MARVEXDREN-493256 format. One line per field, with one value per atom (N, C-alpha, C): atom name; residue number from 1; x, y, z; residue in one letter. Coordinates in steps of 0.001 Angstrom, whole numbers, plus 500000, padded with zeros to 6 digits. Each point is the difference from the previous one (the first is absolute). Layout:
nuro (CA|...)
guti (NUM|...)
x (X|...)
y (Y|...)
z (Z|...)
nuvo (A|...)
***
This chain:
nuro (N|CA|C|N|CA|C|N|CA|C|N|CA|C|N|CA|C|N|CA|C|N|CA|C|N|CA|C|N|CA|C|N|CA|C|N|CA|C|N|CA|C|N|CA|C|N|CA|C|N|CA|C|N|CA|C|N|CA|C|N|CA|C|N|CA|C|N|CA|C|N|CA|C|N|CA|C|N|CA|C|N|CA|C|N|CA|C|N|CA|C|N|CA|C|N|CA|C|N|CA|C|N|CA|C|N|CA|C|N|CA|C|N|CA|C|N|CA|C|N|CA|C|N|CA|C|N|CA|C|N|CA|C|N|CA|C|N|CA|C|N|CA|C|N|CA|C|N|CA|C|N|CA|C|N|CA|C|N|CA|C|N|CA|C|N|CA|C|N|CA|C|N|CA|C|N|CA|C|N|CA|C|N|CA|C|N|CA|C|N|CA|C|N|CA|C|N|CA|C|N|CA|C|N|CA|C|N|CA|C|N|CA|C|N|CA|C|N|CA|C|N|CA|C|N|CA|C|N|CA|C|N|CA|C|N|CA|C|N|CA|C|N|CA|C|N|CA|C|N|CA|C|N|CA|C|N|CA|C|N|CA|C|N|CA|C|N|CA|C|N|CA|C|N|CA|C|N|CA|C|N|CA|C|N|CA|C)
guti (1|1|1|2|2|2|3|3|3|4|4|4|5|5|5|6|6|6|7|7|7|8|8|8|9|9|9|10|10|10|11|11|11|12|12|12|13|13|13|14|14|14|15|15|15|16|16|16|17|17|17|18|18|18|19|19|19|20|20|20|21|21|21|22|22|22|23|23|23|24|24|24|25|25|25|26|26|26|27|27|27|28|28|28|29|29|29|30|30|30|31|31|31|32|32|32|33|33|33|34|34|34|35|35|35|36|36|36|37|37|37|38|38|38|39|39|39|40|40|40|41|41|41|42|42|42|43|43|43|44|44|44|45|45|45|46|46|46|47|47|47|48|48|48|49|49|49|50|50|50|51|51|51|52|52|52|53|53|53|54|54|54|55|55|55|56|56|56|57|57|57|58|58|58|59|59|59|60|60|60|61|61|61|62|62|62|63|63|63|64|64|64|65|65|65|66|66|66|67|67|67|68|68|68|69|69|69|70|70|70|71|71|71|72|72|72|73|73|73|74|74|74|75|75|75|76|76|76|77|77|77|78|78|78|79|79|79|80|80|80|81|81|81|82|82|82)
x (669715|499529|499124|498989|498786|500729|500284|500489|498641|499385|499085|500372|499944|500642|499007|499920|498904|500960|499520|500860|498683|500362|499086|500503|499303|500807|499734|501431|499732|500394|499214|500717|500414|500928|500995|500659|500201|500873|499307|500661|499445|500578|499309|500395|499734|500778|499769|499439|498681|499890|499986|500610|500417|499609|499081|499614|499509|499523|499340|501277|501380|500999|500189|500046|500361|501388|500318|501524|500080|500909|500384|501168|500391|501433|500470|501258|500988|499213|500100|499381|498452|499415|498687|500174|500115|500458|500247|501049|500574|499277|498847|499079|498937|499587|498879|500354|501406|500513|500183|500248|499849|498453|499498|498198|499545|500582|499695|500559|501409|500403|499359|499732|499621|498621|498770|499102|500084|501121|500231|500314|500606|500580|498680|499131|498788|498844|500257|498726|500801|501170|500896|499666|500208|499837|498661|499031|498447|499787|500350|499744|500642|501146|500677|499444|499464|498762|499025|499834|497971|500235|501443|499809|500573|500642|500718|499018|499257|499172|498766|499579|498244|499420|498751|499335|498609|499299|498601|500026|499100|499677|501058|500308|501002|501206|500663|501094|499345|498816|499240|500269|499725|499987|501149|500991|501194|501037|499765|500252|499748|498684|499613|500772|500163|500368|501178|500920|501345|500019|499243|499846|499948|498823|499522|501409|500744|501016|501075|499780|500947|499502|498951|499556|500718|500149|500708|501543|500237|501581|500475|499153|500200|499911|499159|500038|501166|500651|500941|501463|499939|501285|499877|499210|499755|500450|499443|500144|501872|500423|501130|501219|499425|500355|500239|499032|499687|501243)
y (523332|500309|501254|500001|501210|501399|501039|501084|500857|500399|501246|500988|501209|500988|501106|500659|501286|500685|501476|500926|500612|499724|500226|500919|501314|500821|500097|499549|500059|500965|500473|501379|501125|500327|500859|499056|498715|499162|499429|499759|499223|498776|499050|498130|499569|499248|499279|498411|499601|498826|499110|499023|498534|499030|499476|498395|499572|501330|500181|500280|500338|500433|501380|500728|501788|500294|500581|500435|501315|500478|501133|500377|501394|500464|499885|500293|500210|501132|500956|501375|499875|499377|500249|499077|498872|499432|500864|500806|500504|501139|500438|500878|499639|498412|499524|499577|499761|499940|501299|501203|501050|500593|499481|500213|499094|498841|499158|500337|500635|500320|501427|500793|501333|499647|499204|499727|499256|499145|499215|501091|501277|500982|500992|499973|500911|499114|498638|499127|500067|499916|499799|501196|501284|501515|500207|499057|500352|499228|498648|499327|500627|500535|500269|501580|500800|501225|499237|499206|499780|498956|499481|499479|500843|501161|500969|501304|500188|501263|500156|498985|499714|499112|500243|498752|499975|498708|499698|499761|500397|499797|500355|500998|500448|499224|499465|499152|498959|499374|498819|500149|501541|500086|499871|500962|500073|498797|498779|498738|499414|499908|499282|500577|501300|500611|499762|499802|499509|498615|499212|498499|499877|500774|499791|500344|500879|500241|498868|499239|498794|499114|500272|499184|500436|501751|499931|499985|500155|499614|498782|498916|498246|500007|500904|499677|500481|501566|500296|499277|499626|499289|498649|499358|498698|500435|501226|500580|500224|500318|500272|498501|499026|498876|499109|500324|499479|500252)
z (751026|501189|499647|500759|500058|500675|499274|500606|500286|500917|500413|500689|499387|500791|499951|501399|499794|501000|500441|500479|501383|501012|501397|500607|500521|500954|501504|500631|501418|500746|500485|500750|498992|500497|498719|499133|499921|499159|498967|498843|498892|499938|500229|500312|499031|499321|498570|500446|499762|500348|499021|499991|499282|500496|499430|500292|501824|500519|501018|501121|499513|500720|500160|500771|500012|500049|498768|499676|500215|500942|500130|499843|499921|499801|501016|500499|501516|500565|498936|500461|500663|499456|500071|501531|499888|501497|501161|499493|501265|500348|499340|499979|501181|499654|500447|501037|500632|501308|500710|499306|500778|500588|499188|500040|501250|500245|501418|500538|500143|501242|500461|499104|500818|500141|499628|500566|501514|499750|501743|500656|499871|500904|500190|499215|500308|501035|499512|500868|501709|500035|501105|501234|498877|500480|500403|499493|500551|501025|499953|501479|500940|499814|501158|500563|499008|500324|500677|499608|500494|501235|500252|501612|501043|499449|500976|500560|498602|500276|499804|499552|499982|500922|500030|500781|499496|500392|499261|498861|499210|498583|499089|500132|499267|499703|501090|500420|498965|500139|499266|498675|499722|498245|499441|501117|499278|499667|501178|499964|498730|499987|498369|498846|500201|498695|499896|501081|499664|499855|500513|499416|498667|499457|498650|498868|500630|499413|499410|501030|499770|498865|499452|498269|499309|499553|498958|500245|501087|500406|499855|499817|500014|498432|499194|498779|498867|500850|499374|500440|501128|500309|499092|499887|498824|498803|499612|498783|499499|501057|500239|499653|500988|499874|498523|499521|498305|499346)
nuvo (M|M|M|L|L|L|F|F|F|L|L|L|S|S|S|S|S|S|Y|Y|Y|A|A|A|I|I|I|I|I|I|G|G|G|A|A|A|A|A|A|V|V|V|A|A|A|K|K|K|I|I|I|T|T|T|L|L|L|G|G|G|V|V|V|I|I|I|R|R|R|M|M|M|S|S|S|S|S|S|L|L|L|D|D|D|K|K|K|M|M|M|W|W|W|A|A|A|S|S|S|F|F|F|V|V|V|A|A|A|I|I|I|G|G|G|L|L|L|M|M|M|V|V|V|V|V|V|A|A|A|S|S|S|L|L|L|L|L|L|I|I|I|S|S|S|Y|Y|Y|A|A|A|R|R|R|T|T|T|R|R|R|T|T|T|K|K|K|G|G|G|A|A|A|V|V|V|R|R|R|V|V|V|I|I|I|L|L|L|S|S|S|I|I|I|I|I|I|A|A|A|F|F|F|C|C|C|L|L|L|F|F|F|I|I|I|P|P|P|I|I|I|L|L|L|L|L|L|Y|Y|Y|M|M|M|L|L|L|L|L|L|S|S|S|L|L|L|L|L|L)
***
């Protein structure tokens, strides 16, 4: 069986890629999930602030920023599940 390995840096965690599958230690998975949880809290607080304290263009910009935070949240969440 062909064994290919390389190292890729994903955030602060180093993942070992073997045949296209990301292998991470349990500690790295924990940190990836903590990052996802932290970003989710930031996005939630940003949306709450935008809806209660701002109006107009600032509200739209803050909401777009909070929505864009869901891309790395999703990636870190998937990374912690692998």
